[in-house]
Backbone as numpy.savetxt, mean C-alpha at the origin, in Angstrom:
# Nx Ny Nz CAx CAy CAz Cx Cy Cz
5.49 -10.85 -21.54 4.03 -10.93 -21.34 3.37 -9.77 -22.06
2.49 -10.07 -22.96 1.80 -9.05 -23.74 0.60 -8.53 -22.96
0.45 -7.25 -22.95 -0.65 -6.62 -22.23 -1.44 -5.76 -23.18
-2.75 -5.92 -23.19 -3.63 -5.12 -24.04 -4.51 -4.27 -23.13
-4.42 -2.96 -23.29 -5.21 -2.07 -22.45 -6.70 -2.23 -22.74
-7.48 -2.17 -21.69 -8.94 -2.26 -21.82 -9.53 -1.22 -20.88
-9.43 0.02 -21.29 -9.75 1.14 -20.42 -11.23 1.26 -20.12
-11.50 1.64 -18.87 -12.84 2.07 -18.50 -12.97 3.54 -18.90
-14.01 3.87 -19.60 -14.17 5.25 -20.06 -14.82 6.08 -18.95
-14.04 7.00 -18.39 -14.59 7.90 -17.39 -13.72 9.15 -17.33
-14.32 10.22 -16.96 -13.57 11.47 -16.82 -12.82 11.44 -15.51
-11.61 12.00 -15.55 -10.74 11.95 -14.37 -11.38 12.60 -13.15
-12.20 13.62 -13.37 -12.77 14.33 -12.22 -14.10 13.73 -11.77
-14.52 12.65 -12.39 -15.82 12.08 -12.04 -15.75 10.56 -12.14
-14.94 9.95 -11.29 -14.75 8.51 -11.34 -16.04 7.78 -10.97
-16.36 6.76 -11.72 -17.56 5.97 -11.48 -17.17 4.75 -10.65
-17.39 4.83 -9.35 -16.91 3.79 -8.46 -17.66 2.48 -8.65
-18.94 2.55 -9.05 -19.69 1.32 -9.32 -19.12 0.60 -10.53
-18.70 1.34 -11.52 -18.10 0.75 -12.71 -16.77 0.08 -12.35
-16.01 0.71 -11.47 -14.75 0.12 -11.01 -15.02 -1.18 -10.26
-16.00 -1.18 -9.37 -16.33 -2.39 -8.62 -16.72 -3.53 -9.56
-17.54 -3.23 -10.54 -17.98 -4.25 -11.48 -16.81 -4.84 -12.27
-15.91 -3.98 -12.67 -14.74 -4.46 -13.41 -13.85 -5.34 -12.53
-13.64 -4.92 -11.31 -12.82 -5.72 -10.39 -13.45 -7.08 -10.11
-14.75 -7.10 -10.00 -15.46 -8.36 -9.74 -15.25 -9.35 -10.87
-15.06 -8.83 -12.09 -14.85 -9.69 -13.25 -13.44 -10.28 -13.29
-12.44 -9.52 -12.82 -11.05 -9.95 -13.02 -10.39 -10.55 -11.78
-10.91 -10.26 -10.59 -10.30 -10.75 -9.36 -11.01 -12.00 -8.84
-10.30 -12.78 -8.05 -10.95 -13.90 -7.36 -11.96 -13.35 -6.37
-12.87 -14.20 -5.93 -13.90 -13.73 -5.00 -13.29 -13.21 -3.70
-12.29 -13.93 -3.18 -11.66 -13.50 -1.94 -10.93 -12.18 -2.12
-10.23 -12.02 -3.25 -9.50 -10.77 -3.49 -10.48 -9.62 -3.70
-11.59 -9.89 -4.35 -12.61 -8.85 -4.54 -13.18 -8.40 -3.20
-13.50 -9.38 -2.33 -14.03 -9.04 -1.01 -13.00 -8.25 -0.20
-11.74 -8.60 -0.36 -10.68 -7.85 0.32 -10.64 -6.40 -0.19
-10.80 -6.23 -1.48 -10.78 -4.88 -2.07 -11.95 -4.05 -1.58
-13.13 -4.67 -1.51 -14.31 -3.97 -0.99 -14.11 -3.63 0.48
-13.56 -4.56 1.24 -13.30 -4.31 2.65 -12.30 -3.18 2.86
-11.27 -3.13 2.00 -10.28 -2.07 2.11 -10.89 -0.72 1.75
-11.75 -0.72 0.76 -12.48 0.51 0.40 -13.28 1.02 1.59
-14.01 0.12 2.24 -14.87 0.52 3.36 -14.05 1.03 4.55
-12.95 0.31 4.84 -12.12 0.73 5.97 -11.41 2.05 5.66
-11.00 2.23 4.41 -10.36 3.49 4.01 -11.33 4.66 4.17
-12.60 4.42 3.86 -13.62 5.45 4.05 -13.74 5.83 5.53
-13.76 4.83 6.41 -13.86 5.09 7.84 -12.67 5.92 8.34
-11.47 5.52 7.92 -10.27 6.22 8.37 -10.19 7.62 7.79
-10.65 7.78 6.55 -10.65 9.10 5.92 -11.56 10.04 6.69
-12.68 9.54 7.14 -13.60 10.34 7.94 -12.95 10.71 9.28
-12.26 9.75 9.87 -11.63 9.97 11.17 -10.50 11.00 11.10
-9.74 10.97 10.00 -8.55 11.82 9.92 -8.68 12.99 8.94
-9.90 13.24 8.49 -10.15 14.42 7.67 -9.51 14.37 6.30
-9.49 13.20 5.68 -8.92 13.02 4.34 -10.05 12.86 3.33
-9.81 13.24 2.09 -10.80 13.14 1.03 -11.35 11.71 0.94
-12.65 11.56 1.21 -13.26 10.24 1.26 -13.31 9.56 -0.10
-13.57 10.34 -1.14 -13.66 9.76 -2.47 -12.32 9.19 -2.92
-11.25 9.94 -2.66 -9.91 9.45 -3.02 -9.56 8.21 -2.22
-9.89 8.22 -0.94 -9.59 7.06 -0.10 -10.33 5.82 -0.57
-11.60 6.00 -0.94 -12.40 4.86 -1.40 -11.84 4.26 -2.69
-11.51 5.12 -3.64 -11.01 4.64 -4.93 -9.64 3.98 -4.78
-8.76 4.59 -4.00 -7.44 4.00 -3.78 -7.56 2.67 -3.05
-8.42 2.62 -2.05 -8.63 1.36 -1.34 -9.19 0.28 -2.23
-10.11 0.65 -3.08 -10.74 -0.31 -3.97 -9.76 -0.85 -5.00
-8.87 0.00 -5.50 -7.99 -0.39 -6.60 -6.60 -0.83 -6.16
-6.32 -0.83 -4.87 -4.94 -1.08 -4.42 -4.39 -2.43 -4.87
-5.26 -3.41 -5.05 -4.83 -4.74 -5.48 -5.37 -5.12 -6.86
-5.61 -4.13 -7.70 -6.27 -4.42 -8.98 -5.40 -5.26 -9.92
-4.11 -5.41 -9.61 -3.23 -6.23 -10.44 -3.14 -7.67 -9.95
-3.87 -8.02 -8.92 -3.72 -9.33 -8.31 -4.21 -10.48 -9.19
-4.82 -10.19 -10.32 -5.20 -11.27 -11.22 -4.00 -11.78 -12.01
-2.91 -11.02 -12.00 -1.68 -11.43 -12.68 -0.89 -12.34 -11.73
-0.43 -13.46 -12.21 0.32 -14.40 -11.38 1.67 -13.80 -10.98
2.13 -14.18 -9.79 3.39 -13.63 -9.27 4.55 -13.85 -10.23
4.61 -15.03 -10.83 5.73 -15.35 -11.72 5.68 -14.56 -13.02
4.55 -13.91 -13.31 4.42 -13.10 -14.51 4.56 -11.60 -14.23
4.57 -11.25 -12.95 4.54 -9.84 -12.57 5.78 -9.09 -13.06
6.95 -9.70 -12.90 8.18 -9.02 -13.31 8.24 -8.83 -14.82
7.75 -9.83 -15.57 7.70 -9.68 -17.03 6.77 -8.54 -17.42
5.66 -8.42 -16.71 4.73 -7.33 -16.98 5.41 -5.98 -16.74
6.14 -5.90 -15.65 6.86 -4.66 -15.32 7.88 -4.31 -16.39
8.63 -5.30 -16.84 9.62 -5.06 -17.88 8.97 -4.65 -19.20
7.92 -5.37 -19.58 7.26 -5.11 -20.86 6.63 -3.73 -20.93
6.22 -3.22 -19.77 5.52 -1.93 -19.74 6.37 -0.80 -19.15
7.66 -1.08 -18.96 8.61 -0.06 -18.48 8.13 0.62 -17.20
7.67 -0.19 -16.27 7.19 0.33 -14.99 8.38 0.51 -14.05
8.49 1.68 -13.47 9.60 1.97 -12.56 9.33 1.36 -11.19
10.29 0.58 -10.68 10.20 0.07 -9.33 11.36 0.62 -8.52
11.21 0.62 -7.21 12.16 1.32 -6.36 13.00 0.35 -5.52
14.22 0.80 -5.25 15.09 0.05 -4.36 15.34 -1.36 -4.85
15.27 -2.30 -3.92 15.53 -3.71 -4.23 14.23 -4.51 -4.30
13.17 -3.86 -4.77 11.85 -4.50 -4.81 11.84 -5.77 -5.65
12.74 -5.85 -6.62 12.78 -7.02 -7.48 13.08 -8.29 -6.68
13.70 -8.14 -5.51 14.03 -9.30 -4.68 12.86 -9.76 -3.81
11.76 -9.06 -3.86 10.58 -9.40 -3.05 9.35 -9.42 -3.97
9.14 -10.51 -4.70 8.06 -10.56 -5.71 6.67 -10.25 -5.18
6.45 -10.52 -3.89 5.10 -10.34 -3.34 4.68 -8.88 -3.27
5.62 -7.94 -3.41 5.27 -6.53 -3.33 5.16 -5.87 -4.70
5.51 -6.59 -5.75 5.54 -5.98 -7.09 4.15 -5.59 -7.58
3.13 -6.25 -7.05 1.77 -5.94 -7.53 1.37 -4.49 -7.24
2.02 -3.86 -6.24 1.68 -2.46 -5.94 2.03 -1.55 -7.11
3.17 -1.77 -7.71 3.60 -0.96 -8.86 2.70 -1.23 -10.07
2.35 -2.50 -10.26 1.50 -2.84 -11.40 0.07 -2.35 -11.17
-0.38 -2.38 -9.93 -1.73 -1.87 -9.63 -1.81 -0.38 -9.92
-0.75 0.36 -9.57 -0.72 1.78 -9.90 -0.81 1.98 -11.41
-0.05 1.18 -12.15 -0.05 1.28 -13.62 -1.45 0.98 -14.18
-2.07 -0.09 -13.71 -3.39 -0.46 -14.22 -4.45 0.55 -13.80
-4.34 1.08 -12.59 -5.30 2.10 -12.15 -5.30 3.27 -13.11
-4.13 3.63 -13.59 -4.02 4.76 -14.51 -4.44 4.37 -15.92
-3.95 3.24 -16.42 -4.15 2.90 -17.83 -5.42 2.10 -18.10
-5.90 1.35 -17.11 -7.12 0.56 -17.30 -8.35 1.26 -16.75
-8.17 1.96 -15.63 -9.32 2.53 -14.93 -9.42 4.04 -15.05
-8.50 4.64 -15.77 -8.58 6.07 -16.04 -8.30 6.96 -14.86
-7.56 6.47 -13.86 -7.26 7.27 -12.67 -6.02 8.12 -12.95
-6.20 9.41 -12.93 -5.09 10.33 -13.18 -4.70 11.15 -11.96
-5.45 11.01 -10.90 -5.16 11.78 -9.68 -3.87 11.25 -9.04
-2.84 12.09 -8.90 -1.56 11.63 -8.36 -1.65 11.17 -6.90
-2.60 11.72 -6.14 -2.75 11.31 -4.74 -3.25 9.87 -4.66
-4.21 9.54 -5.50 -4.75 8.18 -5.52 -3.69 7.19 -6.00
-2.97 7.55 -7.05 -1.94 6.67 -7.59 -0.82 6.44 -6.58
-0.46 7.49 -5.85 0.57 7.36 -4.82 0.13 6.40 -3.72
-1.13 6.51 -3.30 -1.64 5.64 -2.24 -1.65 4.18 -2.67
-1.97 3.94 -3.93 -1.95 2.57 -4.45 -0.52 2.04 -4.48
0.40 2.85 -4.98 1.80 2.42 -5.09 2.42 2.14 -3.72
2.04 2.91 -2.71 2.68 2.82 -1.40 1.98 1.89 -0.41
1.00 1.13 -0.86 0.22 0.36 0.11 0.94 -0.88 0.63
2.04 -1.29 0.03 2.77 -2.46 0.53 4.02 -2.05 1.30
4.94 -1.36 0.65 6.19 -0.95 1.29 6.03 0.30 2.14
5.16 1.19 1.70 5.09 2.49 2.34 6.24 3.36 1.88
6.41 4.50 2.55 7.46 5.44 2.17 7.65 6.42 3.33
8.82 7.02 3.43 9.04 7.99 4.52 8.31 9.30 4.25
7.85 9.49 3.04 7.13 10.73 2.69 5.65 10.48 2.43
5.09 9.48 3.08 3.68 9.17 2.85 2.76 10.30 3.29
1.73 10.54 2.49 0.67 11.46 2.89 -0.29 10.72 3.82
-1.21 11.46 4.43 -2.22 10.79 5.25 -3.07 9.84 4.42
-3.32 10.18 3.16 -4.08 9.28 2.29 -3.30 7.99 2.07
-2.00 8.10 1.80 -1.16 6.92 1.65 -1.25 6.04 2.90
-1.13 6.67 4.06 -1.13 5.92 5.32 -2.47 5.24 5.56
-3.54 5.92 5.22 -4.88 5.36 5.42 -5.08 4.10 4.58
-4.67 4.15 3.32 -4.84 2.97 2.46 -3.91 1.85 2.92
-2.69 2.20 3.33 -1.75 1.22 3.86 -2.37 0.47 5.03
-2.96 1.22 5.97 -3.55 0.60 7.15 -4.83 -0.14 6.83
-5.68 0.47 6.00 -6.96 -0.15 5.64 -6.76 -1.53 5.02
-5.71 -1.67 4.22 -5.37 -2.95 3.60 -5.09 -4.01 4.65
-4.55 -3.61 5.80 -4.15 -4.56 6.83 -5.27 -4.90 7.81
-6.27 -4.03 7.94 -7.25 -4.23 9.02 -8.69 -4.31 8.52
-8.88 -4.49 7.21 -10.27 -4.55 6.72 -10.98 -5.78 7.30
-12.31 -5.73 7.33 -13.11 -6.73 8.04 -13.41 -7.99 7.23
-13.37 -7.92 5.92 -13.89 -9.01 5.10 -12.99 -10.25 5.08
-11.68 -10.06 5.05 -10.78 -11.21 4.89 -9.64 -11.27 5.88
-9.36 -10.18 6.59 -8.26 -10.19 7.55 -8.71 -10.84 8.86
-7.79 -11.56 9.49 -8.10 -12.25 10.74 -7.81 -11.35 11.94
-8.61 -11.52 12.97 -8.51 -10.65 14.14 -7.15 -10.73 14.80
-6.53 -11.93 14.82 -5.24 -12.05 15.48 -4.15 -11.27 14.74
-4.43 -10.90 13.48 -3.48 -10.11 12.70 -3.72 -8.61 12.91
-4.99 -8.19 12.87 -5.25 -6.75 12.86 -5.57 -6.16 14.23
-5.80 -7.01 15.22 -6.26 -6.49 16.52 -5.28 -5.49 17.12
-3.99 -5.80 17.09 -3.01 -4.90 17.70 -2.93 -3.58 16.94
-3.03 -3.65 15.62 -3.00 -2.42 14.82 -4.22 -1.56 15.14
-5.39 -2.17 15.17 -6.61 -1.43 15.48 -6.56 -0.83 16.88
-6.12 -1.62 17.84 -6.07 -1.13 19.22 -5.10 0.03 19.36
-3.97 -0.07 18.65 -2.99 1.02 18.69 -3.56 2.29 18.08
-4.26 2.13 16.97 -4.86 3.28 16.30 -5.93 3.93 17.18
-6.72 3.09 17.85 -7.76 3.60 18.73 -7.17 4.31 19.94
-6.09 3.75 20.48 -5.47 4.30 21.68 -4.72 5.59 21.40
-3.98 5.61 20.30 -3.09 6.76 20.03 -3.66 7.76 19.04
-4.64 7.33 18.25 -5.17 8.16 17.15 -4.03 8.66 16.25
-3.04 7.79 16.05 -1.84 8.16 15.30 -1.59 7.14 14.19
-1.62 7.62 12.95 -1.40 6.73 11.82 0.00 6.13 11.83
0.99 6.92 12.22 2.36 6.42 12.26 2.53 5.28 13.25
1.88 5.38 14.39 1.96 4.33 15.40 1.37 3.02 14.84
0.25 3.14 14.15 -0.40 1.95 13.59 0.47 1.32 12.51
1.08 2.14 11.68 1.94 1.62 10.62 3.18 0.96 11.23
3.69 1.50 12.30 4.85 0.92 12.96 4.54 -0.50 13.44
3.35 -0.70 14.01 2.94 -2.03 14.44 2.85 -2.97 13.24
2.32 -2.48 12.14 2.22 -3.29 10.93 3.59 -3.70 10.43
4.53 -2.76 10.42 5.90 -3.09 10.01 6.50 -4.15 10.94
6.27 -4.02 12.23 6.81 -4.99 13.19 6.29 -6.39 12.88
5.00 -6.49 12.59 4.42 -7.79 12.25 5.01 -8.33 10.96
5.16 -7.46 9.97 5.70 -7.89 8.69 7.14 -8.37 8.82
7.96 -7.57 9.49 9.38 -7.92 9.64 9.54 -9.23 10.42
8.77 -9.39 11.48 8.84 -10.63 12.26 8.45 -11.83 11.39
7.39 -11.66 10.60 6.95 -12.75 9.75 8.00 -13.13 8.71
8.66 -12.13 8.15 9.70 -12.39 7.15 10.90 -13.09 7.78
11.28 -12.65 8.98 12.40 -13.27 9.68 12.08 -14.72 10.02
10.88 -14.96 10.52 10.47 -16.32 10.89 10.52 -17.28 9.71
10.27 -16.76 8.51 10.25 -17.60 7.31 11.56 -17.55 6.52
12.55 -16.82 7.06 13.82 -16.64 6.35 13.62 -16.02 4.96
12.70 -15.06 4.88 12.44 -14.37 3.63 13.26 -13.08 3.54
13.43 -12.62 2.33 14.16 -11.38 2.07 13.38 -10.20 2.65
14.10 -9.28 3.30 13.48 -8.06 3.82 13.95 -6.89 2.96
13.00 -6.23 2.33 13.31 -5.11 1.46 13.97 -3.99 2.23
14.99 -3.37 1.64 15.71 -2.28 2.31 14.81 -1.08 2.59
13.81 -0.89 1.74 12.87 0.22 1.96 12.07 -0.01 3.24
11.71 -1.26 3.50 10.99 -1.60 4.73 11.83 -1.25 5.95
13.11 -1.62 5.93 14.00 -1.32 7.06 14.15 0.20 7.22
14.33 0.90 6.10 14.46 2.37 6.17 13.23 3.00 6.78
12.05 2.56 6.33 10.80 3.14 6.83 10.59 2.80 8.31
10.95 1.59 8.69 10.84 1.18 10.10 11.68 2.08 10.99
12.93 2.29 10.61 13.82 3.14 11.40 13.32 4.59 11.43
12.80 5.05 10.31 12.29 6.42 10.23 11.09 6.60 11.18
10.19 5.63 11.19 9.01 5.74 12.04 9.37 5.59 13.52
10.41 4.84 13.82 10.87 4.78 15.20 11.27 6.17 15.68
11.93 6.92 14.81 12.30 8.29 15.16 11.07 9.20 15.25
10.19 9.08 14.27 9.02 9.95 14.21 8.09 9.75 15.39
8.01 8.54 15.89 7.11 8.25 17.01 7.80 8.37 18.35
9.10 8.68 18.35 9.81 8.95 19.58 10.37 7.73 20.30
10.34 6.56 19.65 10.88 5.37 20.30 12.40 5.40 20.34
13.03 6.05 19.38 14.47 6.27 19.42 14.72 7.72 19.07
15.84 8.24 19.49 16.20 9.61 19.18 17.07 9.64 17.93
16.92 10.66 17.10 17.76 10.77 15.91 19.24 10.82 16.29
20.05 10.17 15.47 21.49 10.17 15.71 22.05 11.55 15.41
22.86 12.06 16.31 23.52 13.35 16.08 24.72 13.13 15.18
24.73 13.80 14.07 25.80 13.60 13.10 26.88 14.67 13.26
28.06 14.32 12.76 29.18 15.27 12.72 29.53 15.82 14.10
29.66 14.96 15.09 29.98 15.44 16.44 31.47 15.24 16.76
32.27 14.91 15.74 33.70 14.86 15.93 34.24 13.56 16.48
33.41 12.53 16.55 33.88 11.25 17.07 34.50 10.35 16.02
34.26 10.69 14.77 34.75 9.85 13.70 35.71 10.63 12.79
36.69 9.94 12.29 37.62 10.53 11.35 37.27 10.09 9.94
37.45 10.99 9.03 37.21 10.64 7.64 38.29 9.67 7.16
37.85 8.72 6.36 38.79 7.76 5.78 39.32 8.27 4.48
């Protein structure tokens, strides 16, 4: 798949968010554009709540799905053609590949050079055990925005966030929903998802870390 860069001209320290919105409106479907706007707005709310840079949250939320105009069956070719690094076994789960391509386009098409914003875009589907609060905010905002998400999907995440004021707790609920949905459909579950789920169980205190090297096992 041949890709021709069409960069938005802007200085890295002065991103023009209106210009980004206009560009996204041209390339995304109406529903995907509304979702992007909704994620931007929800990311702003969460950034205010958790003391995170609002401008970075807005831009990351707005651009998190900027690659969604590329068809799923073309996404892997795009990744190969542009030497985009993907992690773990992501190749086995095509629906998450757009996060890597969105990060690439944010940098090469929209002039985003801020590593915090790029990280939040890349981590908005799988997440990571080393997520920053900005990463977590965009991850959650994507799941609970008002424009296109249904209440039966986001209600538990929102209620958990309101009750605990804990980003990790909210992400754990999101993972639970995702894993259940994948199991119900007999879909592949990415190993990174399982790793992050187990990590958050420890971080939130639902399970205790395993004590290693306690002499119960013999080396083979």
